[in-house]
N, C-alpha and C positions, 0 to 999 in steps of 0.2 A: 733800609733797602738791602736786599740780598741779591747777589748775582752769581752766575756760574757760566763758564765758557766750555763749549763743546767743539772740538776740532772736527770739521766735516771733511776737509782735505787740506793739503798744504797751503791753500790760498783762500780758504773760506771757513768761517766759524759761525756757531749759533750761540747767541747770548740768551740766557734765561734769567728774567728779572722779576722779583717779587717786591712790591712796594706796600707797606702797611698804610692803611687808609689815612691815618693822621698826617702822614707825610704829603698827602695830596691837599691838605688844608689851604696852603697859599694859592694853589691853582684854583681850588673851589671858590675862594674869596674873590679871586680875579675874574672867574667866570660869572659870578653873580653881579659883580661891578660892571662888567662889559654888557651883560644882558640888560641891566638897569639903564644903561645909557642908550640902548637901542629900542626899547619898548615903552609903551605908555599904558597905564592902568588907571581907570577912572577912580578918583578919590585919593590918588597918591601923586606927589610931585615926582617928575622924572629924576631918576637917580636915588630916590628914597623908598623904593618898593621893597618891602620885607622879603627875605629869602623864602618864607613859607608861601607867600602869595605867588612868587615866581614859580615855585614848585607846583602849586595848584593850577595856575593859569597856563603855564608853558611846559610843564612836565619836568620831573627830576632828571629824566634821561637826557634832555637837552643840556642841562647844566653839567652833568657828568661828562658828556661828550666834549663839551667846550673845555672842561678842566683837564681831561685826559690828553686832548690835543695840545694843550699848553704845557703839560708836565712831561710828556714822553721825551722830547729832545733832551731835557735836563737829566732825566734818569738814564737815558741811553748813554749820554756822554759820561756820566758817573761810572756806569758799568764798563765802558771802554777804558777809562782811566784805571779802574780797579784791576782790570785784566791786563793792563799794560799792552794794549793792542795798537798796532799801526794800521789803521783801517783805510780802505780805498773806496771812494764813492759813497753812495747813499745806501742805508740798510733796507731790507725788506722786513717790515714790522708786522707782527700778528698779535693782537690782544687775545690772550688765552683765557683770562678770567677777570671779571669785574664785579665784585660784590660790594654793594653800597654799604659803607660804614665798616667794611672789613679789609678788602684786599684788591689791589690791581696787579695782575700778572701778565707779562708779555714776553714774546721771543723776538729776537732781531738777528736775521742772517745778513752777514756782510763780508765782502772780500777784504783780505788783509795782505800786507806785504809778506812774501814768503821769506823764511830764514835762509840765508845764502852762506855758503862756505867759499871764500875766495882763496884759491890755491896759489902757490908760488908762481908768479908771472914773469920772473926774471929770465926765464929761459926762452921767452918769445923771440923769434927771429923773423925778420921780413926783408924783402928785397924791393928796392925802389929804383926808378929811372935815374941814371947819372945826369949831372948837370953839365951838358955839353952844348955850346953855342957855335955853330959853324959859320963860315964866311957867307954861305948862302942864306942863313937865318938873318944875318946882319943886312945883307943886300936887300932881302925881302922887306925888312922893317923900314929901311931907308926909302925903298920904292913906294911903300904905302904912304909915307910922309910926302913923297914927291907927288903922288896922285892927288893929295889934298891941295896942292898948290898949282894944279893944272888950270889952264885957261882955255876958253873956247872961242873959235873964230868962225863966222859964217863962211861956207864954201859953196861954190856952184858946181857940184859933182854928185855922183850917185853915192848913197849911204853905204858905209863900210862898218865893220866891227869897231867898236870904241867910239863911234860918232855919237853926238848928242842931238837927238831929233826933237822937233815939236810936232805933235801929231793930233789929229782929230779922229775919234773913234765912234762907230755906230754898230750896235749889236742887235741882231734879229734872231728870234726863236720862232720856228714854224712860219717864217715869212713876215712876222710882225715885229716892228721896232719896239724894244723894251723902253718903258718910261724912264728907268734908271740906266738905260744902256747907251746913252749918248754923252760923250765927254769931249770938250774942246780945249785946245792948247796944252795938252799933256806933254810933259818932258820925259823922254825915254832914251836911255843909253843902249845902243845896239850891242847885243851879246850879254847883257846883264842878267837875263833870265827872269826879269821882273814882268809885271803886268800879266800877259797871257801867253800860254803855249802857242807857238807857231808864229808869233809876231816878228821874230828875228828874220826868219826866212822870207816873210812877206815884205818887209821894208828894205832889206838889202837890195841894192841896185836901183832904188827909187831916188829921184831928185826931188827938190822942192816942187810941190804941185802934183806929184805922182800919187796914184792910188792903187790899192790892192785889196783883195778879199781872201780871207782864210777862215777856217773853222777851228773852234777852240772850246773846251769845257770852261764855263764861267766859274771863277773862284769865289764870287760873292754876289750880293744883291738879290733881287727878287727871284731870279732864275738860277740861283747857285746850283752847280752840279749838272746843269743842262748843256747840251751841245748847241753852240750858237754860230751863226754866220756873222763874221765881223768885218766891217769895211774900215780900212785905215787910210787916212790921207796925210801925207807928209807935207807940212807947211814950211819947215826950215831944217836945214842940215848944218850942223856945226862940227868942226874938227876939234878934238882935244889936243892941246899942245902942252907937253910936260917940260918943266924947266930943266936946263942942263945940270948934270950932277957935277958941281964945282964948288969952290969956296964961296962964290956969290950966293948959291942956293943955300949953303949952310948958314950964312949970315941972315938970309931971308926967313928961313924956317926954324931957326933956333938961336940960342944965345952964344953959339960957337963961331969962331972966325974961320975955321977950315973944315973941309969935308972930312978929313981924317979925324978931327976932334969929334965931329958929329957921329961918325961911325963907332968910335971908341965908346961914346956915351950910349949909343944904341946897344952895343955889346954888353955893357955893364947893366943896362936896364933889363935886357933879355935874361942875363944870368940871375938877376934878382928875382924875376918872375919864375924862372925855372926852379930856383931854390925854394921859393914859397910853394910852388906846386909839389916839389919833392917832399917838403915838410907835411903838406896836406896828405899826400899819398902815404907817407909813413904812418901818420896818425890813423888814417882810415884802415890800413892793413893791420896795425897793432890792435885797434879796436875789434876788428873781425876775429883776430886770433884770441883775444881775451874772451869774447862771447862764446867761442868754442870750448873754452876751459871750464866755464861755469854752467851747471845745470840749473835752469830757472823754471820752476813751476809757473804756469800761466793762468792768472785769474780770468775766468771765462767772461764774466760781465765786463770787467775792465777792457778786455780785448775787444769785445763787441762794441763797446762805447767808442773806443779808439778808432776802430774801422769806420764806424758811422761818422765820426768827426772828420776823418781824413776825406771821406767821400763828400761830405757837406762842403768842406773848404775848397775842394777841387771844383765841384759843380757850381757853387754859388759865389766863389771869389775868383779863382784863377780863370776858369772857363767863361764865367759870366763877363769878365773884363774883356775877353777875346771874342765875345759874341758867339760862343759855341755851346752846344749842349753835349751831354755825355755820349750820346749815340754818334754824333759827328766826330767827337774827339777819338773815340775808339776806332772809327773808320779810318781816320788819318793815321792813327798809330798802328793800324793793322792788327788789332787785338779783338778777341771775342770778349763778351761780358764775363765769361767764366775765367778767362786768363787775367782780366783786370781784377776780379775779386780775389783770385789767388795771390796776385802780386801785392794788392793792398793789404791782405792779411799778413803776408810775409813781412812787409815793411812795418806794419803795426807791431808785430811780435818783436821785431828787431828794436824798434823804438822803446818798447816797454822793458825789454831785457837790458838795453843800454842804460836806461834810467835806474833800474833796480841795482845793477852791478856797480855802477859808478857811485850811486848814493851809499852803497855798502862800503866802497873804498874810501869815500869821504870820511865815514865814521872810523874805519879801520886805521887810516893814516892820520886821523885827527886834523883834517884840513880846515882852515878857517878862511873867510873872505874878508879882506880889509875894505875900508870905505873907499880907498883909492881904486882898488880893483873893481868894486861895484860901480863906481862913477865912470870908469873907462868903458866898462861893458854897457852901461846905460847910454853912453855917447855913441857907441857903435850901433846899438839897437835903434836909437833915435834916427841916426843917419839912414839906416836901411828902411825905416818906416816912412821916411819923408817928413818927419816932424822935427821941430827944433828941440834941443835937449831939455829946455824948460817945459815945453808942452808935453813932451814924452814923460818926463819925470812926474809932472802933475797928474797925468792920466794913470801912470803906474801906481802912484800913492792912492789916488781916489778909487782905483779899481782893486786895491788890496793885493797888488801883484808884486810887491817888493820881495816876499819870500820866493816867488817863482824865479825872479832875476838872480837872487842869491844862489838858488839851486843850480841855475845854468852855469854861473861862474865856478861854483864848487865842483861840478861834474867835469868842467873843462880842466880844472887843476888836477883832478883825479886821473884823467886820461893822460895828462902831461907827465904825471908821476910814473905811469906804466910805460910810456914811451921812453922815458929816461932810463928805465931799468932794462928795456928790451935792446936787442942787437939789431941795428939797421944798417944794411949794406946796399951799395948801389950795384948796378948791373956789371960794373967793372971789378966787383969784389972789394971795393973800398968801404971801410966802416965810416958811417956818416955821423957827425956830431951835430945835433940839431939845436944845441944850446944857444947859438947865435940868432936863431930865428925867433920870431915873436910867438913863442909856444902857446901862450894863453889865448891869443886871438885865434890862432889856427885851431887849437883844440876845441874852443867854444864853437867855432864854425862847424867842425866835423861832428861834434856831439849834437848840435842843433839839427844838422842834416839827418843824422841817424835817428833822432827822436821825432823827426817830422816837424820840429818847431822852427825850421828855417822858413817856413811859410808863416811862421810868426814873423818871420821874414817879412812877410810883406804885409802882415796884419798889424794894425795899430792896436795898442792895448785898449780894453774897454774902460771907459771912465765910470 
């Protein structure tokens, strides 16, 4: 076999391959054997039909077609290896010559990873939010905990903000009660902004047994988006009572004996959250600066496929689970289809650039992934997918996705290397040392989001 490589552009090549006919013999033998098992000829046992009879009865062309289809992947792979090409996706193959007994010639156009030059990235500087937890932040956190331990007591008075009501609802459109527009015994907290627009004003001032009518645009159901006349009846009013903020509450709501200990723990937790957010922000900003430093030619077919994949995942997974179609989603987001397409393209380009650049860094920095690192990553992915680690691992192995997981970990390590070399300051001008943070986990999360695989996020691997 002879092969030659022609560079069409920085991300696409054309392979020209010539195969002497004798090298097709194994595929020709396999073709005759396969046809033998599929056809019957009077006077011959199945599987024992001579090649000349098959040629006469079914045509030499059918045999050649079967043989070429069998042989092409093998010769294409050999040509790729000879050319030391890092190919992306499937090739566009064109058979240019097929002379029986003499020659098979074909071309294959395919996208390749572009060659990248990674410049010195040690000069990257980014600014992140300072880790500051105010007394107000602590008070708000404790208040949220206090809300979880609130109790309700029936009262005989008019409904007020914060009260918990039991209501019956009936919705009419054009004077007709909707089949799915009647609900009994619904629990509603006044002022929560849930259920329907206009319900708060309607129920305030009503006691148990009181009724009111208001108009509202329906948020779901058979008449979603239509203006409806809604009748609401209040059947019970309950006042919410919050526990006193004292040591007794601390003992009820936590493992601490005093309110001061509870507040100190809340402050510590808030600081840890803000440090994690700070580390995430630093990695995101460093990645953005790195992407600006490197010129990345974009493979057109790969980009088109990535855009299509992102749209498919959004429409058939995320939106499907929410009961929305793309048109309704765009309406909610306040975007036109053109704006959505442009945004999706931009995100896809960023994802491809991120993968190319970080993969190049993995090679440049000679980064390896240990079994322990892979296992930890697998555990995190299993948790986000809602599967047990054993189930997830089995699905990954059966789906041949172990190299994909290794790549995710390696790219996370590559980003961590760049962050360590960069200068990160907070808004107070203080240099931030991120070494105490779980850099690997943060980096993997940031990379997954940039690449669009955090929706791998929510996708289980294919078994």
